[in-house]
N, CA, C and O atoms as a DFTB+ gen file, in Angstrom:
708 C
 N C O
     1  1       0.818      -1.197       0.000
     2  2       0.000       0.000       0.000
     3  2       0.860       1.258       0.000
     4  3       0.465       2.284      -0.553
     5  1       2.054       1.177       0.631
     6  2       2.931       2.350       0.653
     7  2       3.478       2.661      -0.734
     8  3       3.767       3.818      -1.039
     9  1       3.624       1.634      -1.583
    10  2       4.054       1.892      -2.952
    11  2       2.993       2.669      -3.722
    12  3       3.297       3.378      -4.681
    13  1       1.776       2.529      -3.297
    14  2       0.666       3.231      -3.962
    15  2       0.431       4.619      -3.367
    16  3      -0.592       5.241      -3.654
    17  1       1.351       5.112      -2.551
    18  2       1.212       6.422      -1.895
    19  2       0.725       7.502      -2.866
    20  3      -0.280       8.157      -2.589
    21  1       1.410       7.703      -3.999
    22  2       0.969       8.794      -4.893
    23  2      -0.471       8.633      -5.382
    24  3      -1.214       9.612      -5.457
    25  1      -0.857       7.427      -5.708
    26  2      -2.215       7.210      -6.205
    27  2      -3.225       7.431      -5.082
    28  3      -4.259       8.065      -5.290
    29  1      -2.924       6.908      -3.889
    30  2      -3.834       7.076      -2.750
    31  2      -3.970       8.547      -2.351
    32  3      -5.075       9.032      -2.112
    33  1      -2.853       9.238      -2.282
    34  2      -2.888      10.656      -1.899
    35  2      -3.584      11.468      -2.980
    36  3      -4.384      12.353      -2.676
    37  1      -3.287      11.174      -4.237
    38  2      -3.973      11.862      -5.338
    39  2      -5.475      11.656      -5.262
    40  3      -6.242      12.604      -5.428
    41  1      -5.900      10.421      -5.012
    42  2      -7.321      10.115      -4.863
    43  2      -7.896      10.854      -3.655
    44  3      -8.958      11.470      -3.742
    45  1      -7.190      10.786      -2.536
    46  2      -7.678      11.430      -1.309
    47  2      -7.831      12.935      -1.447
    48  3      -8.798      13.515      -0.955
    49  1      -6.879      13.563      -2.114
    50  2      -6.958      15.018      -2.288
    51  2      -8.066      15.420      -3.253
    52  3      -8.776      16.395      -3.010
    53  1      -8.218      14.683      -4.336
    54  2      -9.234      15.066      -5.317
    55  2     -10.650      14.713      -4.864
    56  3     -11.614      15.322      -5.327
    57  1     -10.785      13.740      -3.966
    58  2     -12.115      13.330      -3.496
    59  2     -12.367      13.720      -2.041
    60  3     -13.321      13.246      -1.425
    61  1     -11.519      14.577      -1.496
    62  2     -11.674      15.093      -0.130
    63  2     -11.907      13.971       0.894
    64  3     -12.808      14.048       1.729
    65  1     -11.073      12.933       0.806
    66  2     -11.250      11.801       1.716
    67  2      -9.987      11.507       2.517
    68  3      -9.762      10.370       2.931
    69  1      -9.170      12.524       2.735
    70  2      -7.946      12.306       3.507
    71  2      -8.212      12.170       5.000
    72  3      -7.342      11.702       5.734
    73  1      -9.380      12.564       5.462
    74  2      -9.679      12.478       6.885
    75  2      -9.581      11.038       7.393
    76  3      -9.236      10.829       8.556
    77  1      -9.874      10.048       6.561
    78  2      -9.718       8.654       6.969
    79  2      -8.449       8.036       6.408
    80  3      -7.918       7.079       6.971
    81  1      -7.958       8.587       5.289
    82  2      -6.778       8.021       4.648
    83  2      -5.488       8.382       5.391
    84  3      -4.572       7.564       5.476
    85  1      -5.416       9.585       5.920
    86  2      -4.207      10.013       6.645
    87  2      -3.879       9.112       7.834
    88  3      -2.744       8.645       7.939
    89  1      -4.823       8.852       8.727
    90  2      -4.494       7.957       9.842
    91  2      -4.096       6.554       9.373
    92  3      -3.224       5.923       9.971
    93  1      -4.731       6.071       8.312
    94  2      -4.391       4.754       7.776
    95  2      -2.959       4.731       7.252
    96  3      -2.205       3.801       7.536
    97  1      -2.588       5.752       6.490
    98  2      -1.223       5.829       5.963
    99  2      -0.209       5.943       7.102
   100  3       0.838       5.295       7.070
   101  1      -0.515       6.759       8.100
   102  2       0.388       6.908       9.248
   103  2       0.537       5.578       9.984
   104  3       1.638       5.217      10.401
   105  1      -0.552       4.862      10.142
   106  2      -0.493       3.552      10.807
   107  2       0.369       2.576      10.020
   108  3       1.182       1.854      10.597
   109  1       0.195       2.554       8.720
   110  2       1.024       1.681       7.879
   111  2       2.504       2.041       8.001
   112  3       3.362       1.159       8.035
   113  1       2.792       3.323       8.066
   114  2       4.182       3.756       8.214
   115  2       4.747       3.383       9.585
   116  3       5.919       3.020       9.693
   117  1       3.932       3.467      10.619
   118  2       4.371       3.045      11.953
   119  2       4.662       1.545      11.947
   120  3       5.664       1.104      12.511
   121  1       3.794       0.766      11.314
   122  2       4.031      -0.677      11.209
   123  2       5.303      -0.972      10.419
   124  3       6.066      -1.873      10.767
   125  1       5.520      -0.207       9.359
   126  2       6.751      -0.373       8.547
   127  2       7.982      -0.035       9.383
   128  3       9.005      -0.712       9.285
   129  1       7.889       1.001      10.198
   130  2       8.993       1.388      11.079
   131  2       9.290       0.269      12.073
   132  3      10.450      -0.080      12.291
   133  1       8.258      -0.284      12.665
   134  2       8.452      -1.385      13.623
   135  2       9.056      -2.602      12.940
   136  3       9.934      -3.260      13.497
   137  1       8.589      -2.900      11.739
   138  2       9.107      -4.041      10.987
   139  2      10.582      -3.834      10.647
   140  3      11.375      -4.773      10.714
   141  1      10.944      -2.615      10.286
   142  2      12.326      -2.319       9.894
   143  2      13.290      -2.468      11.063
   144  3      14.463      -2.782      10.856
   145  1      12.826      -2.250      12.264
   146  2      13.697      -2.391      13.431
   147  2      14.189      -3.817      13.603
   148  3      15.239      -4.044      14.205
   149  1      13.443      -4.780      13.082
   150  2      13.842      -6.188      13.184
   151  2      14.748      -6.623      12.044
   152  3      15.325      -7.709      12.094
   153  1      14.879      -5.798      11.024
   154  2      15.720      -6.146       9.883
   155  2      17.194      -5.977      10.222
   156  3      17.559      -5.266      11.159
   157  1      18.016      -6.637       9.450
   158  2      19.461      -6.462       9.543
   159  2      19.942      -6.035       8.159
   160  3      19.257      -6.246       7.159
   161  1      21.095      -5.447       8.118
   162  2      21.648      -5.084       6.830
   163  2      21.581      -3.595       6.556
   164  3      21.011      -2.827       7.332
   165  1      22.164      -3.207       5.455
   166  2      22.329      -1.784       5.153
   167  2      21.039      -1.028       4.831
   168  3      21.007       0.196       4.963
   169  1      19.997      -1.707       4.420
   170  2      18.773      -1.004       4.050
   171  2      17.860      -0.730       5.249
   172  3      16.853      -0.034       5.114
   173  1      18.203      -1.263       6.398
   174  2      17.382      -1.085       7.597
   175  2      17.162       0.397       7.898
   176  3      16.032       0.827       8.129
   177  1      18.227       1.161       7.894
   178  2      18.133       2.567       8.262
   179  2      17.450       3.398       7.182
   180  3      16.804       4.403       7.479
   181  1      17.592       2.983       5.952
   182  2      16.888       3.671       4.863
   183  2      15.384       3.530       5.069
   184  3      14.644       4.512       4.995
   185  1      14.940       2.310       5.328
   186  2      13.517       2.050       5.528
   187  2      13.006       2.824       6.743
   188  3      11.907       3.379       6.712
   189  1      13.803       2.859       7.809
   190  2      13.390       3.596       9.003
   191  2      13.286       5.094       8.729
   192  3      12.322       5.733       9.150
   193  1      14.262       5.655       8.032
   194  2      14.238       7.094       7.727
   195  2      13.046       7.452       6.844
   196  3      12.382       8.462       7.076
   197  1      12.777       6.639       5.849
   198  2      11.653       6.901       4.949
   199  2      10.335       6.791       5.712
   200  3       9.437       7.609       5.516
   201  1      10.214       5.793       6.576
   202  2       8.982       5.646       7.369
   203  2       8.803       6.842       8.308
   204  3       7.702       7.379       8.424
   205  1       9.873       7.258       8.973
   206  2       9.780       8.426       9.869
   207  2       9.408       9.689       9.103
   208  3       8.620      10.503       9.585
   209  1       9.971       9.850       7.917
   210  2       9.632      11.010       7.094
   211  2       8.151      10.986       6.726
   212  3       7.477      12.014       6.795
   213  1       7.646       9.827       6.339
   214  2       6.231       9.707       6.002
   215  2       5.320       9.987       7.187
   216  3       4.298      10.657       7.046
   217  1       5.694       9.471       8.361
   218  2       4.913       9.719       9.575
   219  2       4.893      11.218       9.875
   220  3       3.851      11.780      10.213
   221  1       6.053      11.854       9.749
   222  2       6.157      13.295       9.997
   223  2       5.275      14.083       9.030
   224  3       4.583      15.013       9.443
   225  1       5.295      13.719       7.753
   226  2       4.479      14.426       6.759
   227  2       2.985      14.196       7.009
   228  3       2.183      15.114       6.840
   229  1       2.611      12.985       7.409
   230  2       1.206      12.722       7.747
   231  2       0.783      13.563       8.951
   232  3      -0.291      14.164       8.947
   233  1       1.626      13.602       9.974
   234  2       1.306      14.376      11.181
   235  2       1.212      15.869      10.857
   236  3       0.287      16.548      11.302
   237  1       2.176      16.376      10.081
   238  2       2.154      17.795       9.717
   239  2       0.896      18.119       8.913
   240  3       0.251      19.142       9.143
   241  1       0.561      17.260       7.989
   242  2      -0.619      17.476       7.167
   243  2      -1.886      17.477       8.016
   244  3      -2.767      18.317       7.828
   245  1      -1.973      16.543       8.938
   246  2      -3.159      16.424       9.794
   247  2      -3.268      17.604      10.755
   248  3      -4.329      18.216      10.879
   249  1      -2.164      17.917      11.433
   250  2      -2.183      18.971      12.445
   251  2      -2.333      20.367      11.845
   252  3      -3.023      21.221      12.403
   253  1      -1.685      20.590      10.709
   254  2      -1.716      21.910      10.079
   255  2      -2.882      22.059       9.094
   256  3      -3.116      23.138       8.550
   257  1      -3.596      20.974       8.879
   258  2      -4.704      20.967       7.914
   259  2      -4.248      21.489       6.551
   260  3      -4.985      22.177       5.845
   261  1      -3.010      21.139       6.208
   262  2      -2.415      21.520       4.926
   263  2      -1.920      20.244       4.248
   264  3      -0.796      19.798       4.480
   265  1      -2.753      19.681       3.432
   266  2      -2.472      18.369       2.875
   267  2      -1.387      18.363       1.792
   268  3      -0.986      17.305       1.308
   269  1      -0.927      19.541       1.425
   270  2       0.151      19.617       0.448
   271  2       1.447      19.003       1.003
   272  3       2.331      18.623       0.236
   273  1       1.555      18.908       2.322
   274  2       2.740      18.277       2.913
   275  2       2.908      16.849       2.403
   276  3       4.030      16.372       2.232
   277  1       1.805      16.179       2.163
   278  2       1.842      14.790       1.706
   279  2       2.488      14.660       0.328
   280  3       3.068      13.626      -0.003
   281  1       2.381      15.711      -0.461
   282  2       2.947      15.678      -1.807
   283  2       4.471      15.627      -1.770
   284  3       5.105      15.255      -2.758
   285  1       5.055      15.996      -0.648
   286  2       6.514      16.015      -0.528
   287  2       7.116      14.639      -0.268
   288  3       8.336      14.485      -0.338
   289  1       6.298      13.643       0.029
   290  2       6.822      12.322       0.366
   291  2       7.768      11.768      -0.703
   292  3       8.862      11.331      -0.346
   293  1       7.413      11.760      -1.991
   294  2       8.355      11.251      -2.990
   295  2       9.667      12.059      -3.038
   296  3      10.735      11.498      -3.284
   297  1       9.579      13.353      -2.806
   298  2      10.787      14.195      -2.778
   299  2      11.672      13.768      -1.614
   300  3      12.882      13.605      -1.772
   301  1      11.066      13.590      -0.452
   302  2      11.815      13.200       0.743
   303  2      12.424      11.810       0.567
   304  3      13.571      11.586       0.953
   305  1      11.675      10.884      -0.007
   306  2      12.199       9.530      -0.233
   307  2      13.445       9.600      -1.114
   308  3      14.453       8.959      -0.816
   309  1      13.381      10.375      -2.197
   310  2      14.544      10.508      -3.077
   311  2      15.708      11.173      -2.353
   312  3      16.862      10.793      -2.557
   313  1      15.422      12.143      -1.525
   314  2      16.475      12.818      -0.766
   315  2      17.137      11.859       0.222
   316  3      18.362      11.824       0.328
   317  1      16.330      11.082       0.942
   318  2      16.884      10.099       1.878
   319  2      17.753       9.094       1.130
   320  3      18.865       8.786       1.561
   321  1      17.252       8.590       0.022
   322  2      18.018       7.613      -0.763
   323  2      19.315       8.227      -1.283
   324  3      20.358       7.572      -1.278
   325  1      19.255       9.464      -1.727
   326  2      20.468      10.139      -2.197
   327  2      21.488      10.279      -1.074
   328  3      22.674      10.019      -1.273
   329  1      21.033      10.685       0.094
   330  2      21.940      10.859       1.232
   331  2      22.571       9.523       1.616
   332  3      23.772       9.459       1.876
   333  1      21.776       8.465       1.654
   334  2      22.301       7.161       2.055
   335  2      23.250       6.601       0.998
   336  3      24.368       6.199       1.321
   337  1      22.814       6.571      -0.256
   338  2      23.664       6.042      -1.317
   339  2      24.886       6.936      -1.522
   340  3      26.014       6.448      -1.599
   341  1      24.655       8.246      -1.610
   342  2      25.755       9.184      -1.833
   343  2      26.723       9.201      -0.666
   344  3      27.938       9.218      -0.863
   345  1      26.192       9.198       0.548
   346  2      27.060       9.181       1.725
   347  2      27.921       7.942       1.781
   348  3      29.051       7.985       2.267
   349  1      27.391       6.830       1.283
   350  2      28.169       5.589       1.310
   351  2      29.359       5.640       0.347
   352  3      30.305       4.867       0.494
   353  1      29.315       6.543      -0.632
   354  2      30.450       6.677      -1.550
   355  2      31.690       7.217      -0.835
   356  3      32.810       7.059      -1.320
   357  1      31.486       7.848       0.306
   358  2      32.598       8.406       1.075
   359  2      33.150       7.411       2.091
   360  3      34.073       7.726       2.842
   361  1      32.582       6.216       2.106
   362  2      33.067       5.176       3.009
   363  2      33.917       4.191       2.223
   364  3      34.056       4.310       1.005
   365  1      34.474       3.235       2.916
   366  2      35.301       2.239       2.226
   367  2      34.467       1.263       1.415
   368  3      34.984       0.612       0.507
   369  1      33.168       1.153       1.736
   370  2      32.317       0.212       1.025
   371  2      30.966       0.851       0.721
   372  3      30.117       0.950       1.607
   373  1      30.758       1.288      -0.527
   374  2      29.466       1.881      -0.901
   375  2      28.315       0.900      -0.669
   376  3      28.520      -0.310      -0.581
   377  1      27.121       1.439      -0.573
   378  2      25.943       0.651      -0.239
   379  2      25.724      -0.512      -1.199
   380  3      25.439      -1.624      -0.754
   381  1      25.848      -0.288      -2.487
   382  2      25.613      -1.362      -3.454
   383  2      26.645      -2.475      -3.263
   384  3      26.322      -3.651      -3.435
   385  1      27.872      -2.121      -2.914
   386  2      28.870      -3.156      -2.639
   387  2      28.472      -3.964      -1.403
   388  3      28.600      -5.188      -1.400
   389  1      27.993      -3.297      -0.361
   390  2      27.536      -4.011       0.840
   391  2      26.417      -4.987       0.501
   392  3      26.394      -6.122       0.978
   393  1      25.487      -4.522      -0.333
   394  2      24.393      -5.398      -0.746
   395  2      24.921      -6.564      -1.579
   396  3      24.466      -7.696      -1.416
   397  1      25.869      -6.298      -2.462
   398  2      26.439      -7.354      -3.303
   399  2      27.210      -8.375      -2.463
   400  3      27.191      -9.568      -2.767
   401  1      27.879      -7.915      -1.421
   402  2      28.667      -8.829      -0.576
   403  2      27.795      -9.735       0.280
   404  3      28.277     -10.745       0.792
   405  1      26.536      -9.397       0.442
   406  2      25.620     -10.304       1.131
   407  2      25.504     -11.593       0.327
   408  3      25.474     -12.691       0.883
   409  1      25.440     -11.440      -0.972
   410  2      25.314     -12.599      -1.869
   411  2      26.666     -13.205      -2.213
   412  3      26.789     -14.426      -2.315
   413  1      27.685     -12.363      -2.393
   414  2      29.016     -12.836      -2.779
   415  2      30.066     -12.148      -1.910
   416  3      30.554     -11.077      -2.271
   417  1      30.423     -12.744      -0.768
   418  2      31.372     -12.102       0.150
   419  2      32.759     -11.859      -0.455
   420  3      33.489     -10.981       0.005
   421  1      33.121     -12.626      -1.476
   422  2      34.446     -12.501      -2.092
   423  2      34.340     -11.797      -3.442
   424  3      34.666     -12.368      -4.483
   425  1      33.888     -10.570      -3.405
   426  2      33.677      -9.779      -4.611
   427  2      35.024      -9.438      -5.251
   428  3      35.957      -9.025      -4.563
   429  1      35.117      -9.612      -6.557
   430  2      36.363      -9.306      -7.274
   431  2      36.607      -7.804      -7.298
   432  3      35.711      -7.021      -6.982
   433  1      37.815      -7.401      -7.673
   434  2      38.122      -5.964      -7.768
   435  2      37.265      -5.304      -8.853
   436  3      36.864      -4.148      -8.713
   437  1      36.985      -6.042      -9.936
   438  2      36.097      -5.511     -10.978
   439  2      34.684      -5.334     -10.420
   440  3      33.995      -4.368     -10.748
   441  1      34.264      -6.266      -9.584
   442  2      32.953      -6.169      -8.947
   443  2      32.870      -4.986      -8.007
   444  3      31.843      -4.311      -7.937
   445  1      33.954      -4.732      -7.279
   446  2      34.005      -3.582      -6.372
   447  2      33.879      -2.285      -7.171
   448  3      33.122      -1.389      -6.799
   449  1      34.629      -2.193      -8.274
   450  2      34.560      -1.005      -9.130
   451  2      33.152      -0.844      -9.705
   452  3      32.608       0.260      -9.745
   453  1      32.578      -1.952     -10.145
   454  2      31.242      -1.929     -10.727
   455  2      30.202      -1.451      -9.713
   456  3      29.345      -0.632     -10.046
   457  1      30.272      -1.956      -8.479
   458  2      29.277      -1.566      -7.471
   459  2      29.405      -0.093      -7.112
   460  3      28.402       0.561      -6.826
   461  1      30.621       0.438      -7.123
   462  2      30.803       1.876      -6.872
   463  2      30.133       2.676      -7.991
   464  3      29.455       3.669      -7.728
   465  1      30.322       2.246      -9.224
   466  2      29.715       2.930     -10.368
   467  2      28.181       2.851     -10.296
   468  3      27.493       3.835     -10.571
   469  1      27.658       1.693      -9.932
   470  2      26.208       1.541      -9.813
   471  2      25.668       2.468      -8.725
   472  3      24.606       3.067      -8.895
   473  1      26.380       2.588      -7.625
   474  2      25.972       3.504      -6.557
   475  2      25.900       4.929      -7.091
   476  3      24.971       5.667      -6.763
   477  1      26.865       5.322      -7.905
   478  2      26.864       6.661      -8.500
   479  2      25.682       6.846      -9.451
   480  3      25.059       7.907      -9.475
   481  1      25.379       5.815     -10.229
   482  2      24.239       5.882     -11.157
   483  2      22.940       6.067     -10.370
   484  3      22.092       6.873     -10.751
   485  1      22.785       5.322      -9.272
   486  2      21.581       5.479      -8.458
   487  2      21.508       6.873      -7.864
   488  3      20.422       7.444      -7.763
   489  1      22.641       7.429      -7.472
   490  2      22.637       8.807      -6.955
   491  2      22.129       9.776      -8.025
   492  3      21.332      10.668      -7.734
   493  1      22.589       9.597      -9.249
   494  2      22.100      10.425     -10.353
   495  2      20.601      10.261     -10.548
   496  3      19.888      11.239     -10.770
   497  1      20.126       9.034     -10.466
   498  2      18.690       8.783     -10.594
   499  2      17.916       9.512      -9.501
   500  3      16.901      10.150      -9.783
   501  1      18.386       9.424      -8.255
   502  2      17.675      10.065      -7.146
   503  2      17.675      11.585      -7.299
   504  3      16.700      12.238      -6.927
   505  1      18.738      12.152      -7.832
   506  2      18.783      13.602      -8.060
   507  2      17.744      14.006      -9.113
   508  3      16.958      14.929      -8.901
   509  1      17.752      13.306     -10.240
   510  2      16.827      13.646     -11.327
   511  2      15.379      13.384     -10.904
   512  3      14.515      14.243     -11.079
   513  1      15.119      12.207     -10.352
   514  2      13.755      11.864      -9.958
   515  2      13.242      12.784      -8.850
   516  3      12.089      13.214      -8.883
   517  1      14.087      13.082      -7.881
   518  2      13.689      13.978      -6.793
   519  2      13.411      15.386      -7.282
   520  3      12.490      16.048      -6.803
   521  1      14.207      15.842      -8.237
   522  2      14.008      17.182      -8.805
   523  2      12.681      17.247      -9.560
   524  3      11.932      18.216      -9.433
   525  1      12.403      16.220     -10.338
   526  2      11.135      16.207     -11.079
   527  2       9.959      16.071     -10.108
   528  3       8.921      16.704     -10.300
   529  1      10.120      15.246      -9.064
   530  2       9.066      15.123      -8.048
   531  2       8.811      16.478      -7.398
   532  3       7.661      16.849      -7.162
   533  1       9.884      17.219      -7.106
   534  2       9.749      18.566      -6.527
   535  2       9.009      19.485      -7.498
   536  3       8.128      20.243      -7.092
   537  1       9.368      19.418      -8.772
   538  2       8.697      20.229      -9.785
   539  2       7.201      19.937      -9.809
   540  3       6.392      20.856      -9.935
   541  1       6.825      18.652      -9.688
   542  2       5.395      18.317      -9.725
   543  2       4.661      18.885      -8.514
   544  3       3.480      19.220      -8.603
   545  1       5.359      18.997      -7.377
   546  2       4.742      19.605      -6.184
   547  2       4.550      21.098      -6.416
   548  3       3.467      21.633      -6.179
   549  1       5.602      21.771      -6.879
   550  2       5.570      23.218      -7.086
   551  2       4.569      23.585      -8.177
   552  3       3.867      24.591      -8.072
   553  1       4.509      22.769      -9.216
   554  2       3.600      23.035     -10.328
   555  2       2.142      22.976      -9.873
   556  3       1.304      23.718     -10.386
   557  1       1.836      22.105      -8.918
   558  2       0.501      22.070      -8.334
   559  2      -0.567      21.336      -9.128
   560  3      -1.749      21.441      -8.800
   561  1      -0.192      20.608     -10.146
   562  2      -1.146      19.850     -10.956
   563  2      -1.197      18.418     -10.411
   564  3      -0.234      17.665     -10.556
   565  1      -2.323      18.041      -9.782
   566  2      -2.436      16.721      -9.154
   567  2      -2.328      15.580     -10.153
   568  3      -1.790      14.522      -9.827
   569  1      -2.828      15.779     -11.356
   570  2      -2.717      14.718     -12.363
   571  2      -1.255      14.494     -12.733
   572  3      -0.811      13.352     -12.845
   573  1      -0.509      15.576     -12.923
   574  2       0.913      15.461     -13.237
   575  2       1.663      14.829     -12.072
   576  3       2.493      13.942     -12.272
   577  1       1.368      15.288     -10.841
   578  2       2.035      14.739      -9.654
   579  2       1.785      13.240      -9.541
   580  3       2.716      12.467      -9.310
   581  1       0.522      12.827      -9.703
   582  2       0.172      11.416      -9.580
   583  2       0.769      10.600     -10.713
   584  3       1.257       9.491     -10.492
   585  1       0.733      11.139     -11.924
   586  2       1.300      10.427     -13.072
   587  2       2.795      10.195     -12.882
   588  3       3.282       9.080     -13.072
   589  1       3.530      11.253     -12.504
   590  2       4.980      11.100     -12.350
   591  2       5.312      10.203     -11.164
   592  3       6.020       9.205     -11.305
   593  1       4.797      10.566     -10.004
   594  2       5.195       9.884      -8.775
   595  2       4.533       8.522      -8.585
   596  3       5.033       7.690      -7.827
   597  1       3.413       8.290      -9.265
   598  2       2.709       7.028      -9.112
   599  2       2.903       6.053     -10.250
   600  3       2.534       4.884     -10.135
   601  1       3.484       6.521     -11.361
   602  2       3.663       5.612     -12.499
   603  2       5.027       5.769     -13.151
   604  3       5.824       4.831     -13.168
   605  1       5.294       6.940     -13.682
   606  2       6.516       7.123     -14.480
   607  2       7.769       6.860     -13.655
   608  3       8.672       6.166     -14.123
   609  1       7.847       7.392     -12.445
   610  2       9.041       7.187     -11.612
   611  2       9.253       5.709     -11.320
   612  3      10.391       5.240     -11.315
   613  1       8.168       4.962     -11.075
   614  2       8.293       3.521     -10.821
   615  2       8.751       2.781     -12.068
   616  3       9.566       1.863     -11.977
   617  1       8.238       3.167     -13.235
   618  2       8.664       2.538     -14.480
   619  2      10.152       2.797     -14.735
   620  3      10.885       1.895     -15.140
   621  1      10.587       4.029     -14.498
   622  2      12.005       4.350     -14.683
   623  2      12.884       3.600     -13.687
   624  3      13.957       3.112     -14.043
   625  1      12.428       3.508     -12.443
   626  2      13.188       2.783     -11.428
   627  2      13.285       1.300     -11.789
   628  3      14.354       0.700     -11.679
   629  1      12.186       0.722     -12.211
   630  2      12.193      -0.677     -12.632
   631  2      13.081      -0.903     -13.844
   632  3      13.772      -1.917     -13.932
   633  1      13.064       0.038     -14.775
   634  2      13.930      -0.060     -15.958
   635  2      15.399       0.015     -15.567
   636  3      16.228      -0.730     -16.089
   637  1      15.715       0.917     -14.649
   638  2      17.100       1.023     -14.180
   639  2      17.527      -0.255     -13.473
   640  3      18.645      -0.729     -13.679
   641  1      16.661      -0.816     -12.649
   642  2      16.984      -2.079     -11.969
   643  2      17.212      -3.202     -12.980
   644  3      18.161      -3.976     -12.853
   645  1      16.340      -3.287     -13.981
   646  2      16.469      -4.336     -14.997
   647  2      17.751      -4.155     -15.805
   648  3      18.467      -5.122     -16.065
   649  1      18.038      -2.924     -16.200
   650  2      19.260      -2.654     -16.966
   651  2      20.499      -2.978     -16.132
   652  3      21.462      -3.559     -16.633
   653  1      20.463      -2.598     -14.866
   654  2      21.602      -2.880     -13.983
   655  2      21.788      -4.382     -13.826
   656  3      22.920      -4.865     -13.816
   657  1      20.694      -5.125     -13.704
   658  2      20.778      -6.580     -13.568
   659  2      21.412      -7.196     -14.819
   660  3      22.262      -8.080     -14.717
   661  1      20.993      -6.723     -16.001
   662  2      21.556      -7.245     -17.250
   663  2      23.053      -6.943     -17.348
   664  3      23.840      -7.812     -17.724
   665  1      23.440      -5.728     -17.014
   666  2      24.864      -5.364     -17.052
   667  2      25.637      -6.193     -16.029
   668  3      26.744      -6.655     -16.307
   669  1      25.053      -6.378     -14.847
   670  2      25.724      -7.159     -13.792
   671  2      25.975      -8.591     -14.262
   672  3      27.027      -9.159     -13.971
   673  1      25.024      -9.177     -14.982
   674  2      25.208     -10.531     -15.485
   675  2      26.399     -10.598     -16.446
   676  3      27.153     -11.571     -16.446
   677  1      26.556      -9.565     -17.256
   678  2      27.692      -9.513     -18.179
   679  2      29.002      -9.364     -17.414
   680  3      30.002      -9.992     -17.763
   681  1      28.998      -8.532     -16.369
   682  2      30.207      -8.332     -15.556
   683  2      30.576      -9.627     -14.852
   684  3      31.749      -9.999     -14.815
   685  1      29.585     -10.320     -14.292
   686  2      29.853     -11.592     -13.611
   687  2      30.391     -12.620     -14.577
   688  3      31.343     -13.334     -14.262
   689  1      29.782     -12.705     -15.766
   690  2      30.230     -13.658     -16.779
   691  2      31.653     -13.343     -17.223
   692  3      32.470     -14.248     -17.390
   693  1      31.951     -12.051     -17.415
   694  2      33.297     -11.657     -17.826
   695  2      34.321     -11.972     -16.751
   696  3      35.434     -12.399     -17.054
   697  1      33.944     -11.760     -15.477
   698  2      34.856     -12.076     -14.360
   699  2      35.131     -13.572     -14.265
   700  3      36.228     -13.981     -13.887
   701  1      34.131     -14.390     -14.610
   702  2      34.276     -15.837     -14.514
   703  2      35.195     -16.392     -15.591
   704  3      35.776     -17.465     -15.427
   705  1      35.325     -15.666     -16.681
   706  2      36.150     -16.162     -17.818
   707  2      37.617     -15.969     -17.586
   708  3      38.430     -16.330     -18.437
């Protein structure tokens, strides 16, 4: 249901039904936060930060009776992801490398280089997607906001994941030879 945030919020705003949808979304985010506390691994804190951001935006929207705060959720998610992925580039092991080492603890030097590059590509994606998400908020057109944040951004993210998977298979095959 959290993946459907843009569609649900778009529906709620256009049909004036956020009075029941806001508490439901906040509850789902609280449950997601609790679930993330039991996780291990590098994505645990990302999930927690995104859930806390969503809870904060729901609370601000409810308390201030300004539902435009909810439109910022995709922007905040991209910002959190950028900070986490980008910040990991300054460490000895970028986030994508940490994720790759879960599956293959003995990552080759080519694999290490590749995961650093993939981390950079994701940072670029989060910058572009977050900027466009921000534009859709500022522009104020709910159809555009819902279309971008509820469909196009997911299609682009899925395409990037698929392309990265295909390239990774080639890198793994080349390393094996």
